[in-house]
C-alpha positions in Angstrom: 135.8 106.9 123.0 134.3 109.7 120.9 134.8 113.3 122.0 132.3 116.1 122.1 133.1 119.7 123.1 130.4 122.1 124.2 131.1 125.8 123.9 129.2 127.7 126.5 128.8 126.1 129.9 125.6 127.9 131.0 122.3 126.2 131.7 122.0 124.8 128.1 125.6 123.7 127.7 125.8 122.1 131.1 122.5 120.3 130.7 123.6 119.0 127.3 126.7 117.6 129.0 124.4 115.9 131.6 122.2 114.3 128.9 125.2 113.2 126.9 127.1 111.8 129.9 124.1 109.6 130.7 124.3 108.1 127.3 128.0 107.2 127.6 128.7 107.9 123.9 131.6 110.4 124.2 134.0 112.0 126.5 133.1 115.6 127.2 134.7 119.1 127.3 132.8 122.1 128.6 134.4 125.5 127.6 133.4 128.9 128.9 135.0 132.3 129.3 134.0 132.4 133.0 137.0 131.2 135.1 136.3 128.2 137.2 132.7 127.8 136.1 133.1 125.1 133.4 135.7 123.3 135.6 133.3 123.2 138.6 130.3 122.0 136.6 132.5 119.3 134.8 133.8 118.1 138.1 130.4 118.0 139.7 129.0 116.0 136.7 132.1 113.7 136.7 131.4 112.9 140.4 127.9 111.7 139.5 129.2 109.1 137.0 130.0 106.4 139.6 126.4 106.6 140.9 125.0 105.9 137.4 127.8 103.5 136.5 129.0 105.4 133.4 132.7 105.7 132.4 132.9 109.2 130.8 135.8 111.6 131.0 134.4 115.2 131.6 136.6 118.2 131.8 136.1 122.0 132.0 138.3 124.6 130.4 138.6 128.3 129.6 140.6 127.8 126.4 140.0 126.0 123.1 143.1 123.8 123.3 141.1 121.3 125.5 138.8 120.7 122.5 141.5 119.1 120.4 140.4 116.2 118.3 136.7 116.6 119.0 134.3 114.6 116.8 131.4 117.1 117.5 131.4 120.7 118.5 128.2 122.0 120.1 127.9 125.8 120.2 125.5 127.1 122.8 127.5 130.3 123.8 125.7 133.6 123.3 123.8 136.4 124.9 120.1 136.7 125.5 118.5 140.0 124.4 118.6 142.5 127.3 116.4 145.5 127.9 117.5 148.4 125.6 119.4 146.1 123.3 118.4 146.3 119.6 118.2 143.2 117.5 121.2 144.4 115.5 123.2 144.8 118.8 122.3 141.2 119.7 123.1 139.9 116.3 126.5 141.6 116.2 127.5 140.4 119.7 126.4 136.8 119.2 128.0 136.8 115.7 131.3 137.7 117.4 130.9 135.0 120.1 129.8 132.3 117.7 132.4 133.3 115.0 135.2 133.1 117.5 134.0 129.7 118.9 133.7 128.3 115.4 137.1 129.4 114.1 139.0 128.7 117.3 137.7 125.1 117.7 138.3 124.4 114.0 142.0 125.0 114.6 142.0 122.1 117.0 139.4 119.8 115.5 139.5 120.2 111.7 137.3 117.1 111.1 134.5 117.9 113.6 130.8 118.2 112.8 129.2 121.4 114.2 125.9 121.6 115.9 124.8 125.2 116.5 122.2 126.3 119.1 122.8 130.0 119.7 120.1 132.4 118.6 119.1 133.7 116.1 119.6 130.0 115.3 119.4 129.8 111.5 121.6 132.9 111.0 124.2 131.7 113.6 124.5 128.4 111.7 124.9 130.3 108.5 127.7 132.4 110.1 129.4 129.3 111.4 129.5 127.7 107.9 130.8 130.9 106.3 133.4 131.6 109.0 134.8 128.1 109.0 134.5 127.4 105.3 133.3 123.9 106.1 131.0 122.0 103.7 127.3 122.3 104.6 127.1 118.7 105.7 129.3 119.5 108.7 127.4 122.5 110.1 123.8 121.9 111.3 121.5 124.0 113.4 119.3 122.7 116.1 115.8 124.0 116.1 113.2 121.7 114.4 113.7 118.8 116.9 112.9 121.2 119.7 109.9 122.8 118.1 108.6 119.4 117.0 109.0 118.0 120.5 107.1 120.9 122.0 104.3 120.3 119.5 104.3 116.5 120.4 104.1 117.4 124.1 101.1 119.8 123.6 99.3 117.1 121.5 99.9 114.5 124.3 98.6 117.0 126.9 95.5 117.6 124.8 94.7 114.0 123.8 96.1 111.9 126.7 97.9 109.7 124.2 101.5 108.5 124.8 104.2 110.8 123.3 105.6 107.6 121.7 102.5 107.4 119.4 102.8 111.1 118.4 104.9 112.3 115.4 105.0 116.0 114.7 107.1 117.9 112.1 107.8 121.6 112.5 109.9 123.1 109.7 111.0 126.6 108.8 112.8 129.3 110.8 113.2 129.0 114.6 110.8 131.9 115.4 107.2 133.0 115.3 106.9 132.1 111.6 107.9 128.4 112.0 105.8 126.0 110.1 104.0 123.2 112.0 102.9 120.6 109.4 99.6 119.3 110.8 98.9 117.3 107.6 102.2 115.4 107.9 102.0 115.0 111.7 100.1 112.1 113.2 98.9 110.0 116.1 99.5 106.3 115.4 99.3 107.0 111.7 96.2 109.2 111.9 96.9 112.7 110.6 96.4 115.3 113.3 94.0 117.3 111.2 91.7 114.2 111.3 92.3 113.3 114.9 91.7 116.7 116.5 89.0 119.3 116.0 90.2 122.4 114.1 90.1 124.8 117.0 92.1 122.5 119.3 94.7 121.9 116.6 95.0 125.6 115.9 95.6 126.3 119.6 98.4 123.7 119.6 100.0 125.2 116.5 99.9 128.7 118.1 101.3 127.4 121.4 104.1 125.7 119.5 105.0 128.9 117.7 105.2 130.7 121.0 106.7 127.8 122.9 110.1 129.4 123.8 108.4 132.7 124.8 106.0 130.9 127.1 108.9 129.5 129.1 110.8 132.8 129.1 107.6 134.5 130.5 107.3 131.9 133.2 111.0 131.8 134.3 111.3 135.6 134.1 115.1 135.4 134.4 116.1 132.9 131.7 115.0 130.7 128.9 114.5 127.0 128.1 117.4 124.6 128.5 116.2 121.1 129.2 114.4 120.5 125.9 116.9 122.4 123.7 119.9 120.5 125.1 118.1 117.2 124.7 117.5 118.1 121.1 121.3 118.6 120.7 121.9 115.3 122.4 119.6 113.5 120.0 121.5 115.0 117.0 124.9 114.2 118.5 123.9 110.6 119.2 122.5 110.1 115.7 125.8 111.4 114.2 128.1 109.4 116.4 126.1 106.2 116.0 125.6 106.8 112.2 121.9 106.2 112.7 120.6 107.8 109.4 118.0 109.4 111.5 115.5 111.8 109.8 114.8 114.8 112.0 114.0 118.5 111.3 117.2 120.6 111.5 118.5 123.9 110.1 120.5 123.1 107.0 122.2 125.1 104.3 119.9 125.3 101.3 121.3 124.8 97.8 118.2 124.8 95.7 116.1 122.4 97.9 112.6 123.8 98.3 113.6 126.5 95.9 115.8 128.2 98.5 119.5 129.2 98.1 122.3 130.4 100.2 120.6 130.3 103.6 120.0 128.0 106.6 116.5 126.9 107.1 114.6 124.2 109.1 113.9 121.1 106.9 113.9 117.3 107.4 117.4 116.0 107.1 119.1 112.6 107.5 121.9 112.6 110.2 124.8 110.1 110.1 128.5 109.9 110.8 129.4 112.6 108.3 126.8 115.0 109.6 123.9 116.0 107.4 123.6 113.2 104.8 120.7 114.5 102.8 117.7 116.9 102.8 114.3 115.3 102.5 111.8 117.3 100.4 108.1 117.2 101.3 105.3 117.9 98.8 103.4 120.9 100.1 99.8 122.0 99.5 99.2 125.7 98.7 98.7 126.7 102.4 101.8 124.9 103.6 103.8 126.4 100.7 102.7 130.0 101.6 103.7 129.5 105.3 107.0 128.0 104.3 107.8 130.9 102.0 106.7 133.5 104.6 109.1 131.8 107.1 111.9 131.7 104.6 111.5 135.4 103.9 111.8 136.2 107.6 115.0 134.1 108.0 116.5 135.6 104.8 115.9 139.1 106.3 118.0 138.2 109.4 120.7 136.7 107.1 120.9 140.0 105.2 121.1 142.0 108.4 124.0 139.9 109.5 125.9 140.5 106.2 125.6 144.3 106.8 127.0 144.0 110.3 129.7 141.4 110.0 132.3 140.4 107.4 131.8 136.8 106.4 
């Protein structure tokens, strides 16, 4: 059986374990600094396996030794921004958490593929690659699948069409400057900008960009975890099953789309070795302008990280 270790057993990490256990594709390890919490959640989930007839080993731990020989490491650990906390404070703290998780797990699983979920997503993926020294193929950030899924959900809500008929592609940084590609997105092959009136489509694009914030505002004491963890699960499954699945993810750019030395949301092919290749779309002038604006925003956060942390 394959093995997946999830670092951070909060709502997102535990829910990722839930989705993954249902698929019976790997044994699971939940790691967290809070004593008893990952062990309790792992045991609770393990006790559900007989009911759904799945043979999956699930353990919780407070140390990284339990992650030994993992095929995939999913990093969800990190802090949410609190009142009075500056962006630099949050960046420094999460860089410390993610950097430790990445380097410590690498000692026990030198061949693992890393999926990074902690925000600011693109910059934490960049940090993980730099701290571990791994090739870019083995460090991938989850964002585009989530943002694209949100857009698909909003299109389905507006049109009444099955989500199975809706394909949406959201690229760029995981933030307000993300790039929903309405020309490349479609309903049963019909481009969205032909299927929907302009004002309806613009409303969907804006709601997609604010999708995470909408949930934070509703919950008041937390953020999204069902959809983000499901996106991680889709990535892990594509890697373990060597599916050659093309999905939007944060990948290290080495000249693609004219970008260098940064993580950014682009279509990638996922297989057993991780990120197999980056797919390059042809953009019109409007799409190119949005893409470049988003890239500048992500690059700014990368540069802020370099001033705060030694890479």
